[in-house]
SENU-734316 format. One line per field, with one value per residue (C-alpha): z, x, y. Coordinates in Angstrom, 2 decimals. Each point is the difference from the previous one (the first is absolute). Last residue first. Example, Ala and Ser with C-alpha at 12.3 -4.5 7.8 and 13.67 -1.06 7.14 Angstrom:
% residues 2
z: (7.14_0.66);
x: (13.67_-1.37);
y: (-1.06_-3.44);
//
This chain:
% residues 446
z: (19.85_0.33_-3.48_-1.36_2.25_-1.00_-3.45_0.38_1.79_-3.18_-2.29_2.63_0.06_-3.99_0.12_2.39_-1.61_-2.67_-3.50_-3.10_-1.74_-3.30_-3.17_-1.95_-0.53_-3.06_1.77_3.11_2.72_3.38_2.50_0.74_1.24_2.82_-0.27_0.97_3.31_-0.02_2.98_-0.60_0.43_-3.73_-0.64_-3.62_-2.04_-3.40_-2.94_-2.92_0.07_-1.94_-0.03_1.01_2.41_1.81_-0.03_1.51_2.68_0.58_0.27_2.21_2.37_0.04_0.84_3.04_0.98_-0.16_1.97_2.32_0.56_0.38_2.61_1.98_0.06_0.96_3.63_-1.45_-1.18_-4.15_0.05_2.33_-2.32_-2.51_-3.07_-2.81_-0.81_-0.86_2.47_-0.60_2.93_1.88_2.68_2.39_2.13_3.07_-0.30_2.47_-0.93_2.17_3.87_0.80_3.62_-0.63_-3.76_1.15_2.85_-2.90_-1.98_2.94_0.50_0.09_-1.14_-3.43_-0.65_2.24_-3.02_-2.57_-1.02_1.08_-2.82_1.95_-1.40_-3.62_0.37_1.20_0.23_-0.82_-1.42_3.08_2.27_2.59_-1.86_0.40_-0.25_3.67_0.67_-1.93_2.37_3.03_-0.99_-0.50_3.51_0.99_-2.10_2.26_3.20_-0.18_-0.87_2.73_2.44_-2.27_0.50_3.81_0.33_-2.50_2.43_3.13_-1.52_-1.68_3.49_0.58_1.66_0.43_0.71_2.52_-0.36_-0.97_-3.04_-0.52_0.82_-2.98_-0.76_0.90_-1.73_1.91_-1.11_3.18_0.15_-3.77_-2.87_-2.60_2.14_0.34_-4.01_-1.43_0.01_0.30_0.54_-2.84_-1.09_3.08_1.91_-2.04_0.38_3.56_-0.09_-2.27_2.31_3.11_2.75_2.87_-0.64_-0.49_-1.16_-2.81_-0.86_-0.04_-2.49_-2.04_-0.83_-0.14_-2.75_-2.22_-0.49_1.26_-1.70_-2.32_-2.89_-1.88_-4.03_-0.95_-3.10_-2.68_-3.35_-0.96_1.03_3.38_1.73_3.09_0.63_3.88_0.94_3.57_1.11_1.95_-1.10_-2.80_-0.04_-3.19_0.39_-3.07_-0.24_-2.71_-1.98_-3.04_-2.51_1.51_0.70_-3.39_-1.44_2.18_3.24_1.01_-1.62_-1.12_3.59_1.42_-2.25_1.26_3.37_-0.97_-1.05_-3.03_-0.47_-3.38_-2.06_2.99_-1.61_2.66_1.52_3.48_1.09_-2.89_1.40_3.50_-0.97_-1.71_3.43_1.74_-2.31_0.01_3.94_-0.19_-2.43_2.32_-1.70_-1.96_-1.82_-2.03_-0.90_-2.24_-0.78_-3.44_-1.68_-3.63_-0.83_-3.83_-1.71_-2.85_0.67_-1.34_3.07_2.80_1.00_3.10_-0.35_3.68_0.00_-2.94_1.86_-3.44_-0.50_3.47_0.86_2.13_1.77_-0.69_1.48_0.82_1.58_2.15_0.65_2.36_3.76_1.92_0.88_0.09_-3.93_-2.17_-2.90_-3.41_-0.75_-0.30_-2.31_-2.41_0.32_-1.80_-2.49_-0.89_-0.19_-2.62_-1.87_-0.10_-1.92_0.39_-3.68_-1.65_0.09_3.68_-0.49_2.77_1.93_3.86_2.62_3.10_3.24_2.18_3.17_2.06_2.22_0.93_2.37_-0.12_2.62_2.17_-2.93_-3.35_-3.06_-2.89_-2.08_-3.46_-0.54_-2.55_-0.82_0.87_-1.16_-1.44_0.99_1.45_3.67_0.32_-1.33_2.46_3.07_-1.08_-0.17_3.66_1.15_-1.25_1.44_3.42_-0.21_-1.17_2.82_2.63_-1.22_-0.34_3.65_1.13_-3.90_0.67_-0.57_3.71_1.12_-2.96_0.75_-0.39_-2.15_-0.04_-3.55_-2.65_-3.92_-2.93_-3.46_-3.58_0.94_-2.77_-0.37_-2.31_-3.15_-1.60_-1.84_3.50_1.82_1.70_3.68_2.50_3.63_2.65_3.40_3.35_3.31_3.30_-0.31_-4.10_-2.83_-2.89_-3.02_-3.21_-3.09_-3.33_-3.29_-3.75_-0.91_1.74_-3.18_0.77);
x: (23.39_-1.43_1.61_-2.96_-2.39_0.65_-0.24_-3.05_-1.77_0.90_-1.38_-3.17_-0.26_0.16_-2.84_-1.73_-0.16_-1.18_1.63_-0.92_0.91_2.32_-0.49_2.90_1.23_-0.54_-3.01_1.53_-1.89_0.51_2.63_1.71_-2.81_-0.97_-2.08_-3.53_-1.52_-2.95_-1.25_-3.08_-2.02_0.88_3.62_0.15_-2.49_1.96_0.84_1.54_3.37_0.47_-3.78_1.09_2.98_-2.50_-2.80_2.56_0.69_-3.40_-1.05_3.03_-1.25_-3.24_1.10_2.13_-3.27_-2.13_2.37_0.93_-4.05_-0.01_1.96_-0.84_-3.85_0.41_-0.71_-3.38_-0.69_-0.41_3.12_-1.86_-2.83_2.23_-0.70_-2.20_-1.62_3.13_1.09_-0.41_-2.56_0.69_2.58_-3.04_-0.70_-2.16_-2.33_-0.84_-2.34_1.30_-1.36_3.63_-0.12_-3.20_0.65_3.82_-2.22_-2.23_2.93_1.98_-2.98_2.17_3.71_0.27_1.50_3.35_1.40_0.28_-3.47_-2.15_-2.01_-1.20_-2.64_-1.18_-0.90_3.59_-0.81_2.65_-1.97_-2.02_2.80_-0.01_1.53_2.97_3.08_1.00_-3.71_1.06_3.16_-2.05_-2.65_2.77_1.57_-3.67_-0.53_3.49_-0.86_-3.54_1.26_2.28_-2.79_-2.31_2.30_0.50_-3.80_-0.32_1.75_-1.80_-3.19_1.02_1.02_2.78_0.84_3.73_0.86_1.86_3.63_1.38_2.26_-1.46_-3.72_-2.77_-1.96_-4.06_-2.11_-2.62_-3.47_-1.89_-0.23_-1.35_2.02_-0.99_0.17_3.78_0.13_3.74_-1.11_2.95_-0.78_1.61_2.48_0.77_0.08_2.25_2.45_-0.36_1.03_2.86_0.92_0.07_-2.46_-0.39_-3.22_0.63_3.28_-0.36_-3.18_2.05_2.46_-2.29_-1.72_3.53_0.78_-3.17_1.38_2.40_2.29_-2.40_0.71_-1.13_-1.00_-1.98_-1.36_-0.02_-2.12_-2.71_-2.08_0.70_2.09_1.08_3.08_0.08_2.49_-0.22_3.12_1.58_-2.64_-1.65_-3.24_-0.37_-2.26_-1.16_-1.39_-2.44_-1.06_-2.77_2.91_1.95_-3.40_-1.04_3.23_-0.24_1.79_1.82_2.91_1.34_-0.73_1.84_3.27_-0.18_-0.27_2.85_2.36_1.57_3.49_1.49_1.69_2.05_2.16_-0.02_2.60_-1.49_3.39_-1.68_-3.70_1.49_2.51_-3.06_-2.09_3.13_0.47_-3.37_0.40_3.16_-1.39_-2.92_-3.31_-1.44_-3.34_-0.61_-3.64_0.94_-2.37_1.25_1.04_1.12_0.60_0.13_-3.18_-1.53_-1.85_1.24_0.66_-1.54_-2.20_-1.95_0.27_-1.71_0.81_1.02_2.99_1.86_-0.58_-0.55_-0.05_-1.87_1.44_3.81_0.86_3.69_1.21_2.56_2.10_2.75_0.93_3.28_0.34_-3.43_-1.28_1.74_-2.51_2.10_-2.91_-2.16_1.88_-0.20_-3.84_-0.03_3.01_-2.24_-3.45_2.03_1.27_-3.45_-1.53_-0.89_-1.22_2.49_-0.19_0.28_4.17_2.32_-2.45_0.17_-0.16_-2.26_-0.11_-2.37_0.55_-2.47_1.88_0.04_1.51_1.44_2.08_-2.33_0.16_-1.50_2.19_-1.65_2.61_-0.12_2.20_2.19_1.05_-2.21_0.18_-3.59_-1.65_-2.80_-0.68_3.44_1.20_-2.39_1.34_3.67_-0.52_-1.92_2.94_2.82_-1.83_-0.13_3.32_1.18_-1.96_1.68_3.70_-1.05_-1.65_-1.02_-2.61_-2.59_-3.65_-0.52_2.57_1.30_2.46_-2.34_-2.86_-1.78_0.63_-2.78_0.13_-2.22_0.07_-2.31_-2.17_-2.20_-0.30_-2.65_0.31_-1.85_2.35_2.11_2.11_2.63_0.47_2.62_-0.13_2.60_-1.39_1.77_-2.13_0.07_1.94_-0.35_1.74_-1.95_2.08_-2.12_0.69_-0.31_-0.77_-0.65_4.18_0.86_-1.52_-1.37);
y: (14.09_3.71_0.64_-2.33_1.39_3.76_-1.37_-1.43_2.96_2.32_-2.63_-0.22_4.67_-0.24_-2.80_1.96_3.09_-1.86_-0.27_1.42_-2.83_0.12_-0.22_-0.36_3.74_2.07_2.04_0.63_-0.47_2.36_-1.60_2.64_1.93_-3.09_-2.15_-0.65_-1.63_-3.06_0.34_-2.31_3.77_1.02_1.63_0.41_-0.73_-1.82_2.01_-1.92_-0.46_-2.94_-1.76_-3.42_0.28_2.21_-2.99_-2.28_2.66_0.33_-3.39_-1.04_3.07_-2.00_-3.37_1.93_1.65_-2.82_-2.15_2.37_0.31_-3.59_-0.29_2.83_-1.43_-3.16_0.04_1.22_-3.44_-0.90_-1.83_-2.62_-0.43_-0.76_1.59_-1.14_3.42_1.51_2.78_3.71_0.93_-3.14_1.91_-0.28_2.91_0.31_2.93_2.98_2.83_2.98_1.11_-0.31_-1.88_-2.04_-0.36_-1.70_-2.06_-1.36_-1.26_-1.37_-2.01_-3.58_0.96_-0.90_3.62_-1.26_-1.95_2.75_2.04_2.60_2.34_3.39_2.33_0.83_2.95_1.33_3.83_1.91_2.86_0.09_0.39_-2.37_-2.40_2.31_-2.11_0.47_-1.30_-3.08_-0.42_0.22_-2.57_-2.49_1.11_-0.69_-3.59_-1.22_1.06_-1.45_-3.10_-0.16_0.61_-2.57_-2.88_0.46_0.36_-2.90_-2.61_1.17_-0.73_-3.19_-1.39_-1.54_-3.33_-1.05_-4.06_-1.21_-0.62_-2.89_1.42_3.38_0.32_-0.67_2.75_-0.37_2.61_1.40_1.42_0.85_3.37_0.40_1.70_2.17_3.22_-0.24_1.39_-1.20_-3.66_-2.79_-3.73_-1.48_2.40_1.53_-3.02_-1.56_2.86_0.35_-3.75_0.13_2.80_-1.80_0.77_2.70_0.90_4.32_-0.99_-2.24_1.79_2.97_-1.44_-1.35_3.25_2.11_-2.89_1.29_3.67_2.37_2.41_1.72_1.04_3.09_1.21_2.50_1.60_-2.94_0.74_-1.15_2.86_-0.63_-2.78_-0.17_-3.23_-0.94_-3.08_-1.78_-1.27_-2.89_-2.73_1.51_2.22_1.38_3.21_1.32_3.36_0.81_3.07_-0.14_-0.19_-2.60_-2.32_0.38_-1.08_-3.08_-0.72_-3.57_-1.03_3.71_1.42_-3.03_0.79_3.75_-0.78_-1.88_2.87_-1.92_-1.24_-1.35_-2.73_-1.00_-3.02_-3.11_-2.42_0.43_2.68_1.52_1.16_-0.05_2.75_1.75_-0.23_1.37_2.97_1.39_-0.55_2.05_2.37_1.48_0.77_2.81_0.53_2.72_1.39_2.49_3.72_1.13_3.21_0.41_4.00_1.38_-1.69_-2.04_-3.19_-3.51_-1.41_1.24_-2.75_0.20_4.22_1.02_3.57_2.49_1.91_-0.05_-3.84_-1.43_-3.91_-2.62_-2.69_-1.31_-3.05_0.16_-3.69_-1.31_3.24_-1.11_0.72_-0.55_3.83_1.61_0.71_2.75_0.65_-1.28_-2.30_2.48_1.65_-3.20_0.03_3.56_-1.29_-2.60_1.67_2.72_-3.12_-1.71_3.26_3.64_1.40_2.11_3.92_0.26_-0.30_-0.23_-1.38_0.55_-2.85_-0.51_-1.69_-0.83_-2.69_-2.28_-2.07_-4.11_-2.06_-3.84_-0.45_-2.47_-2.46_-0.50_-1.27_-2.52_-1.82_-1.20_-2.68_-1.63_-3.33_-2.24_-3.91_-1.35_-3.27_2.14_-1.30_-1.62_3.94_1.49_-2.09_0.77_3.62_0.02_-1.89_2.52_2.80_-1.73_-0.95_3.81_1.21_-2.30_1.49_3.59_0.25_3.26_0.93_2.59_-1.08_0.43_-2.49_-2.13_-2.53_-3.70_0.28_-3.22_-1.05_-0.08_-0.94_0.28_-0.80_0.49_2.67_1.53_3.52_1.57_1.58_-2.78_-1.46_-1.32_2.43_-1.54_-1.14_-1.05_0.82_-0.41_0.95_0.78_-0.09_0.99_3.57_0.43_-0.57_0.27_-1.89_0.83_-2.31_0.65_-1.96_1.51_-0.41_-3.20_-1.78_-3.12);
//
């Protein structure tokens, strides 16, 4: 089978590492060819803190995926999240030399590259520059400035920033596991791609991806990503609290949470009790489900309130910024019973649980359409899309391509303009350039 039309997403999470192989079928839907997962050791709150263990977990997941698909995996697209991710709004402008010539992609490239030169805090690096809306000679709210006349081009940007060392550590792990790193995507963006419909993105929606170690948030309005945030706790803190509160071991706490847990204490009657075997000949423990859900409730409320604070920071209260489609919950943590009702109660916004089956082929395995795999499905989709895009680029020599759409696709620098006499040269995404620099860095580091 041709490797070209195939992409591999690697979701390095706090609780599990998932490797997923997929390709587009004839109907433009995504078929999953293989999936592998392993317990994630060495990742804490989305950040690698033990390189050796992470490498082993990655190799395990990749091996599983290779066995289930019968293919060899060489390169992967990795998702990045973690408590070090932050985002900021920034506006910038360029003055064009000749306002008699219409604005083209190179102008937008120049503008985006200017943002990449922003001075960050020490040890931080820009991951994505996402244009929101443009202004041409003071005319506001221009969605697509290409083809317009104007001397001054201005734009508001959503800039996502992360810690260089954390990003490098992930790269290091992937490389040491014997894989090529073909791209990096912000995880909330990948999950959003997998579970949200275009209508929801237009109407305004907040995607909340509750993972083991972090809760990721991505807000869309008018089809454009408006805000991203990573909140440094997820499902694991709930398990931790159950473990402490009931004096039981982690494995039992996790099982209790999944089997009997509920985010709504009123659900359980006082006399419902679970008996847990004691350790090594000790007496079994009896835990009332009411207490269990009280513990879970307290933690979940905290997570949802943190997220709601971010939604308010984005400006959800303003009429123009209202999120009409409400909230979509995804990730392993979204499977907690009555979480949807609790989120609706706290935020007053419509809520649904998002399954990544929006773009999957009809005969997909029920396991892969679980919210747990939203990020992995999104990573494979993003990778397939960018591969497709670069193929089209090669075909249509230098044909104009909409730059910087919301998948964090970045333009080239000024020095890389397309020369008519050259062999077709892909317009690289900023990420690809970044990944190349990054690979060089890794090679030199050895």
